[in-house]
N, C-alpha and C positions, 0 to 999 in steps of 0.2 A: 849616337842615339842614347837616350837616357830612359830610365824606368819611368813608368807612369807617375804623374805628380800625386803626392799624398795629401791633397786637400781633403777635408772631411766629406764623405759621400754617404748617401743612403744605399746600403749594401744588403742584398738578399743572399744569405749564405745557404747553399744547398748542403744539407747535412744528411749523409747516408746512414749514420749510426756507427760509422767507423772512426778510427783514430785520426786519419789524415784530414777529413773534412771538419772534425771537431777542432783540431789544432788550427786549421786555416781560419775558421770562424773566430776563434779566440784571438789570433794574431790581428785579424781585421778589426776587431773591437778594441784591442789594445792600442792599435794605431790611431784611434780616435774617430773611427767611422761609426755611423749610426747603423748597427747591424741587426737584422732580423733573420732568424733561422727558419728554414723550411725543409721538411722531409717529403720526398716524392713517393706517394703510394703508387707503385707501378704494377701491382698485381691485383686482379679482382679477387683472388684467393691468397692473401698474404702468407699463409702458412706454406704455400707451394714453392716459394722461391729460395728456400734455404734448407740445407742439410748439414749440420755441424758447422764447419768453417766455410762451406761452399755457399755461393749465392749471396743474396742480399734482399732488401725490400720487404722484410717481415714485420709483424707487429713488434717483435723483440727489437728490431733495428730502429723502429719508430720511437720506442720507449727509450732506447739508448741515446738517440739524438735529442729527445726532449730533456733527458737528465743532463746532457752536456750543455744544452742551451741554458738550463736553469743555473748551472754552475758558472757559466760565462756571464750570466745576467742579461740575456737578450730575449726578446719575445720569440715565440716559436709557434709554427703552424704546420699542419699536414695538408698537402695538396694532392688531390686525386687526379693522376694523369694515366690511370691504368688503361683506359680505352685508347688514348693516343699512343701509348707505348705498345699496346698490342698491334695496332694498325701499322705503325711506322717502323717498329723494330722486330717484333716477333714474327708477324706475317711476312715481312720483307725477308727475314732470315730463312723462313721455310720456302718461300718462292724462289729465292736464289739457289738454294740447294736442289730444289726440284728441277731447276734449269741447268744444273750441272756446274754451278759456280760456287765459290767459297767466300761467303761474306764475312764482314767484321762487325758484329752487332754493337760493340762498345763505341766504335767510331760513329755508327749510325745513331746511337743514343745521344752522343754529344751533339751531333748535327741537328737532329730532329726534336729532341726532348730538352736537354739541359740548356742549349743555346739557341733554341727556337721557341718551343712552346713555353718553357719556363721563363726565358728572357722576355718574350713578348708580353707575358702576363706581368712580369716584374716592372717593365717600363710603363705599362698601362697603369700600374699602381703607384708610379712616381719614384721607383728605385733608379739609382744611377748605374749600378753594376750588380752582376751575379758573381759570387765568390764560390770556388770549389777547391777541393784538396788535391787537384792535379799538380804534378811537378812539371812546370813550364813557366816561361816568363814572357810578359808583354812589355815592350819598350816603345816609347813615343819619340818621334822625330821632331826637329825644330818646326816643321810645318803642321804638326799635329797628327800626322799619320801614324798608325800603330803597326808594329810587327810582332809576330810570335817567334820566340827563340827557344832553344832547348833549355832545360833546367841547368842550373849551375853544376849539379851532380849528375853526370851522364848515366850513372848506374841506376838512377831512379827516373830518368827523363820519360815523360809521357806525351811529348809533343806530337808523336805519330798519330795518336787517336784524336788530336785536336786540329789536325791539318785541314779539316773541312771548314774551319771557321773563317768567315769573310771579314772585311773591314768593319762593317757595322757591328758584328758580334764581338770582335776584338775590342772595340771601343767601349764595350760594357762588360768586359771580362776581367776578373781579378784572381790571381793565383798566388796567394801569400807564401806557399811553400817552395816556389820555384827558384828563388834567388839565394837560397842558403845551402851551404855545404854541410848537410847533416845526414847521418845514417838513419835508417828506420828505427834502430834502437834509441837514437837520440830524440827522434820525434816522440817515441813512446815515453821516454824519460821526461820530455817536456810536458806531455799530457799528464803524467803522474804529478809533476810539480804543480800543475794547474788544477789538480784534484779531479781530473776527468776520469770517470770510471772505465772508459773505453781504452785506457792506456794499454791494457794487456789483452784486449779483444783480438782474436785471430783475424787475419786478413781474409777477405772473400776471394774465391778462386773461380776460374773457368767462366762460363756464361751464366749470368745471374738468373736467367729464367729456366736453366736446366740444372736444377738443384743437385742432382746426383752425379752430374758430369757425364752422363751417358748420352752424347749427342746422337749417336746412331739410333738408340732406342727412342729418343724423343722424336726424331724424324720419322721413324717407322710407324710410330703411333699415329702420326698425323698424315703421312703420305701413303701408308700401307706398304705391304711387301709385294714385290713383283720380281719373280725370278728372271735373271738375265745371264748373258754369257760374259765370262772373263776371257779375253783373247790376248795373244801376244802380238808383236809388231807386224807379223806376217798375216794376221787375221785368224790364225789357228786357235781353236777353243782349248783353253787350259783349265777351265773351272767354271763354276757358276756362283751367282750371288743372289741376294734377296731384295735388291734395290740399289740402283746406281747412286741414289742420293746418300748412301751410307759411306761413300768414299771421297777422298780428297787427293788432289794432285800431289805426288811425292810420298804417298802413304806406302809403308812397307809391311806393317803388322796387320793381321786380321784378314789377309787376302784369301786364306783357306784354299790355296792351290795344292792339289794332291801330290804333285811331283815337282822336283826341282828343275830349274832351267838347264839347258844343255851344258852350259859352262859351269854349273854348280853355284853360281853367284845369286844373291838375292834379287828379287824383282820388285819393281815399284809401280805405282799407278802413274801412267803417263797421260791418259786421256779419259774423260767421262762423257759419254754420249747419252743424254736423257731421251733423245728421239727414239733410238732403238734399244735403250736400256743396256748399253754395252760399256764395259770397262776394259781399257787396254793397259797391259802391263809390259814392262821391259826393264833393261838394265839401268843402273844409276846414271851412266853417261848420257843416256837419252833424255835426262831431265835438264841438261845444260841449256839454259835460255840465254840467247845473245841479244835479243831485242823484244820489244813489246809495243802494243798500242793501248792507250787508255782513254776512256770516255768520261763525260760529266766532270770536267776539271773544275776545281774550286780554288781560287787564288787567295792565299791567306794574307789579308791585310794589304793587298796591292792589286795592280792590274796584271793581265796576262803578259808574260815575257815575250819579247819580239825576237824572231830569228832563233837559230840554234844556240844553245848555251851549255856550258859545262857545270854540272851540279854533282851532288851526291844524292843517292836515293836510299830510302828504307822501305822494305817490302812487308814487314810484319811488326807487331807492337814491340817485340823484344829482339828484333833482328839487328844485324850490323849494317853500317853504311857501305855503299858501293859506288864508285865513280861512274857517271853516266853522261851522255850527251842527249839533250832533250829539246824538242821543238814542237810548237803548236801549229798544226796544219789543218785548216778547215774545221776547227773545233775539236780535233782529235790530237791527243798528246802522243808523239812518237819518241820512243826512248831506245837508245843503243847503249849496251853495257860495255865497259872497258874490258871486263873479264866475265866469262859465263857465270851465271848464278843458278841455283837450284831451288826447287820448291815454290815456283811461281805459278799461281793459278788464276784463271779468270774469276773476277768477282772480288779479289783482294784489292786493297788500296795500295797505290804507290805514292809516297810522299817525297817531294823534292826539297833539298836543302841547299842553301848558299852559305857555307860556313855553319853557324849555329842558327841562322834564320830559316824559318819554314817558308818556302816559296808557295807551295800549294799541294793539293792532293787530287788524285783521279782514280777511277775504277778500272782495273785491268780488264781489257776486252779480249785481246789475242796475244799469243806469244810466238816467237820464232826460236827454234832450237838449233843448236850447233849441228846436230846430226842431219837436220833438214838442209842446212846450208852446204854441208859436205856432199850430199847426194844430189843437190840441185844441178 
């Protein structure tokens, strides 16, 4: 495989107002492409999406992106996608938590906004590619098919949140930062050499539309408070809570259980039942997952694999790889882990890899735990 040909393209550079997207746009322009910058206005109230270094998508970010485009010497526009973002990302996030699942809004934003709504509009306007500051690489085979691979620098790799991209989307994706071994400090130094004012701008953190980082408070304000029981594995009540949506599988802190477990060890969230508003807690060993099923698979730049195969899997944006065996059966992905893993929750994405190549992504529906297998 080789990297995508560098013939001059009409490129739409998504510029968030941060240093990565600014340097990506600059590199695309320096490579000889006809680049236009665009900032996505994703909030109906732009002031609400940022607090200090958290969040993004504010008027400040729009201005930072415009200044970077001026320095690079490219045209710049602001596109209002706030309504689409609210429907496809924010409301999806709330609905998933309400159903007792743990979603990944960044992955959903890449799927529905940056490489769907934005890409569709870009193609309609005659652009060849959408450029972003993600750390990943697209390579093209002799037959013209595209594959998504991890970034050259694993420490910054962001291919997990891009695992939902299909062949068509990859054909129009450009990631100028993905194939260079550079630290974030070197990216900032490059931005400074290019006279980009965002060189020292802090990175955004957490979920962009929850500016203060208080996910539980955000959900409580939209879903309300509803007192329910916290129970142990036997079903005995050990505490109460103000809404099951405020918990995630594997959570240890904030359980507010008044007395310790009989063995004196910490307890973790094992299950969330939105139907009866019940949260089940138990020992860490009960979190060991040996297998799972996942739905809504999306194959990244290729067709669905046939038969069982050996892969590695990543279960969160900054998680480690783990060996698995996976097979698609009647549209459902069935995955068995070589060794038990923890912190796996329905609603999360599982991304399969073959070496550095991203095979595809699917949404976790059910999990099987080692303790269940031992007692079966």
